[in-house]
KETOR-770704 format. One line per field, with one value per residue (C-alpha): x, y, z. Coordinates in steps of 0.02 Angstrom, whole numbers, padded with zeros to 5 digits. Layout:
residues N
x: X  ...;
y: Y  ...;
z: Z  ...;
end
This chain:
residues 372
x: 02669  02501  02342  02176  02008  01846  01741  01669  01608  01536  01443  01371  01306  01228  01140  01070  01010  01126  01263  01440  01457  01637  01610  01597  01579  01728  01726  01729  01663  01763  01655  01748  01847  02004  02130  02069  01902  01876  01873  01702  01672  01708  01583  01452  01466  01472  01642  01751  01748  01901  01788  01746  01906  02023  01923  01937  02126  02114  02014  02134  02283  02196  02161  02335  02412  02286  02225  02049  01915  01925  02115  02112  01995  02104  02266  02191  02135  02306  02390  02277  02247  02421  02379  02236  02361  02469  02315  02263  02430  02419  02335  02291  02206  02023  01986  02082  02002  02112  02033  02086  02112  01961  01851  01908  01884  01707  01649  01521  01474  01530  01560  01643  01655  01767  01809  01718  01692  01820  01963  01950  02002  01892  01881  01757  01880  01930  02119  02262  02450  02597  02779  02913  03062  03219  03394  03537  03594  03425  03415  03583  03524  03364  03464  03383  03485  03574  03494  03320  03347  03268  03332  03249  03380  03294  03123  03042  02876  02802  02637  02536  02399  02258  02124  02120  02061  02207  02338  02438  02413  02268  02345  02521  02596  02762  02757  02755  02914  02998  02965  03032  03186  03230  03204  03318  03448  03447  03455  03600  03500  03394  03237  03341  03407  03233  03189  03008  02887  02722  02647  02493  02344  02181  02137  02221  02277  02379  02475  02489  02548  02682  02739  02738  02842  02969  02974  02918  02824  02661  02687  02866  02905  02932  02749  02665  02621  02680  02510  02388  02348  02203  02070  02110  02219  02111  02115  02103  02077  02201  02344  02366  02549  02582  02522  02632  02781  02759  02740  02895  02993  02945  02999  03168  03198  03161  03261  03390  03376  03291  03110  03011  02848  02746  02597  02464  02347  02193  02159  02331  02391  02514  02651  02780  02915  03020  03164  03185  03334  03412  03576  03608  03660  03588  03539  03381  03330  03183  02995  02998  02913  03036  02904  02749  02634  02592  02407  02308  02174  01999  01847  01704  01557  01570  01457  01523  01619  01748  01839  01832  01999  01940  01776  01682  01505  01446  01341  01225  01213  01080  01204  01111  01177  01182  01271  01428  01574  01680  01837  01824  01965  01905  01979  02112  02053  02101  01980  01806  01705  01539  01407  01315  01136  01055  01048  01077  01236  01294  01269  01365  01507  01533  01527  01663  01808  01742  01909  01936  01749  01690  01551  01432  01429  01292  01291  01170  01314  01361  01339  01402  01310  01392  01312  01360;
y: 01770  01836  01758  01822  01763  01863  01728  01846  01963  01818  01759  01933  01937  01764  01816  01967  01856  01940  01884  01945  02067  02021  01832  01718  01528  01422  01355  01208  01197  01070  00939  00965  01103  00997  00937  00758  00680  00593  00404  00337  00262  00429  00511  00377  00406  00596  00599  00722  00884  00923  00968  00783  00697  00791  00744  00561  00578  00669  00531  00400  00495  00522  00337  00284  00394  00343  00522  00539  00644  00773  00779  00808  00956  01033  01006  01079  01234  01256  01239  01362  01497  01574  01584  01703  01818  01822  01859  01999  02085  02058  02207  02097  01960  01922  01881  01988  01934  01851  01689  01595  01408  01395  01486  01378  01218  01271  01292  01160  01224  01069  01061  00892  00822  00843  01004  01165  01326  01419  01299  01272  01378  01527  01518  01656  01800  01939  01929  01942  01926  01932  01879  01943  01830  01893  01831  01918  01999  02080  02131  02217  02311  02362  02427  02314  02337  02180  02191  02188  02028  01864  01702  01536  01422  01257  01182  01015  00934  00766  00671  00558  00453  00549  00448  00465  00285  00221  00286  00150  00248  00371  00475  00494  00593  00524  00654  00802  00741  00696  00869  00960  00851  00873  01061  01072  00964  01073  01230  01165  01206  01115  01140  01208  01346  01413  01579  01575  01448  01449  01275  01255  01259  01225  01096  01044  00877  00966  01054  00896  00782  00908  00924  00734  00713  00846  00807  00987  01037  01125  01237  01285  01466  01505  01469  01384  01536  01709  01765  01692  01541  01496  01493  01670  01767  01693  01546  01611  01444  01461  01560  01561  01511  01674  01765  01663  01682  01870  01888  01782  01891  02046  01964  01911  02086  02160  02028  01927  01740  01587  01534  01381  01394  01238  01209  01076  01032  00925  00803  00818  00746  00873  00942  01077  01149  01303  01371  01560  01656  01829  01750  01660  01479  01307  01223  01231  01051  01020  00994  00803  00732  00668  00546  00468  00369  00187  00145  00022  -00060  00016  -00097  00003  -00109  -00217  -00318  -00403  -00370  -00233  -00120  00069  00149  00329  00425  00589  00651  00785  00925  01043  01232  01209  01109  00945  00778  00744  00577  00488  00443  00292  00215  00029  -00098  -00243  -00411  -00464  -00344  -00166  -00027  00032  00190  00179  00296  00290  00350  00302  00455  00359  00286  00460  00523  00375  00404  00578  00516  00383  00321  00231  00189  00002  -00031  -00187  -00145  -00232  -00164  -00190  -00122  -00091  -00107  00077  00142  00047  00073  00032  -00006  -00089;
z: -00264  -00209  -00141  -00080  -00016  -00003  00079  00210  00073  -00026  00129  00156  -00022  -00002  00159  00066  -00076  -00200  -00317  -00300  -00448  -00485  -00474  -00624  -00641  -00686  -00862  -00858  -00680  -00578  -00491  -00327  -00247  -00245  -00372  -00365  -00319  -00151  -00146  -00205  -00033  00052  -00066  -00035  00153  00139  00221  00127  00229  00335  00483  00490  00434  00552  00709  00656  00661  00827  00910  00842  00912  01079  01100  01046  01181  01313  01334  01403  01318  01457  01450  01262  01284  01420  01324  01166  01261  01342  01172  01082  01213  01184  00999  01039  01124  00967  00860  00977  00945  00757  00671  00522  00623  00596  00778  00902  01066  01197  01257  01412  01415  01528  01403  01258  01358  01407  01226  01179  01007  00916  00729  00709  00886  00984  00893  00936  00840  00945  00906  00717  00569  00525  00336  00298  00299  00180  00179  00056  00063  -00054  -00050  -00169  -00203  -00289  -00318  -00229  -00391  -00420  -00238  -00258  -00413  -00323  -00176  -00046  00114  00172  00344  00265  00168  00222  00144  00108  00185  00149  00115  00077  00031  00082  00067  00178  00096  00013  00102  00290  00315  00211  00334  00422  00583  00585  00723  00653  00509  00446  00307  00427  00509  00344  00270  00423  00440  00256  00267  00419  00334  00179  00286  00390  00546  00674  00776  00920  00806  00770  00852  00792  00718  00628  00627  00516  00632  00540  00673  00834  00765  00631  00768  00872  00732  00684  00865  00884  00727  00779  00965  00997  01154  01105  01257  01208  01251  01066  01031  00884  00779  00728  00661  00787  00678  00566  00705  00763  00639  00501  00383  00204  00119  -00022  00051  00240  00219  00124  00281  00397  00280  00264  00452  00481  00360  00460  00623  00552  00486  00658  00753  00653  00671  00597  00579  00526  00428  00391  00279  00260  00117  00100  00243  00321  00156  00091  00203  00173  00285  00249  00350  00333  00397  00408  00353  00187  00173  00149  -00013  -00115  -00142  -00259  -00259  -00265  -00110  00019  00082  00005  00119  00088  00086  00188  00076  00082  00078  -00002  00046  00201  00315  00470  00630  00649  00771  00776  00726  00731  00733  00746  00769  00649  00722  00627  00643  00776  00881  00863  00806  00619  00606  00657  00544  00586  00514  00547  00553  00446  00502  00378  00241  00283  00331  00288  00312  00402  00472  00638  00632  00799  00912  01072  00999  00946  01122  01190  01066  01140  01320  01314  01210  01057  00977  01004  01015  00925  00803  00684  00507  00378  00201  00059  -00063  -00055  00123  00275  00441  00607  00775  00938;
end
């Protein structure tokens, strides 16, 4: 299995006003870069990029736990600074500069508030990885030494809801926990048996929801990544997990033991967990999801009172406000998307906790606008 991205090269060609000579358009061209279109209400509000949906889940989690804005920033920095050290030691990493927690916490180059450029996945990389799987019989015929073999002991797949606003709890991921527990069960091992982990790290909330679901301390001595993670080792959009799997295989060859590799797809929708080991055992399982999330109803067009369940403020390349995105609890009906356009409200949203704020929503039949 092989995967590659050349997004850094493509960007360089675009900046030069040239076309990539080996590129060609898809035929037929898909309307979106995903396997299914976003909800019509998400499209109407312009809310379909992960850099905006993940912060919404982060703010919902933060409020649920009673963590302040300042505490979230500090905790994120403490969690991610050790990842920069791993990346610095990884010869294949895209960013190999060690960053302290203080440096990460001081970054104010927001993309989707409260996330900053130094703590989110770097997608524009040129990276490739490959993993070769073989049965034991073929490995014997090929003469692969027993001490160089790494085994897939158990794995599982699970899904949360496709729409972020449809999640029963915006700040929790039942699927992440279900996938990991099933993988451990199939492997005949537990979290305490793991010698190394690579938890998918496109955004901090992906790490945090996985740790919440597993009861794992983000500052555990084993660390959260074997590569340096998507923000520092690099986040090739289609195949980061091949990189983490290949790196884990190398570690388990050098030091026998067990390792967990997790993956995430879409807006924290798809979750996979795989337990790799230097010793055989476990059972395969299958690809059927071990959990499928139940949806809260979405209200496309809504006018009336509501309460903020999660939010973010989008920032442009110049660092300025673009607009706010809000998931609103609609009394007795479910949830609705809304935007915030007034600059003074956007500034206020970044200065205090907005989750739980009562808002007024008006609609033109397609786009809902919130204010307070």
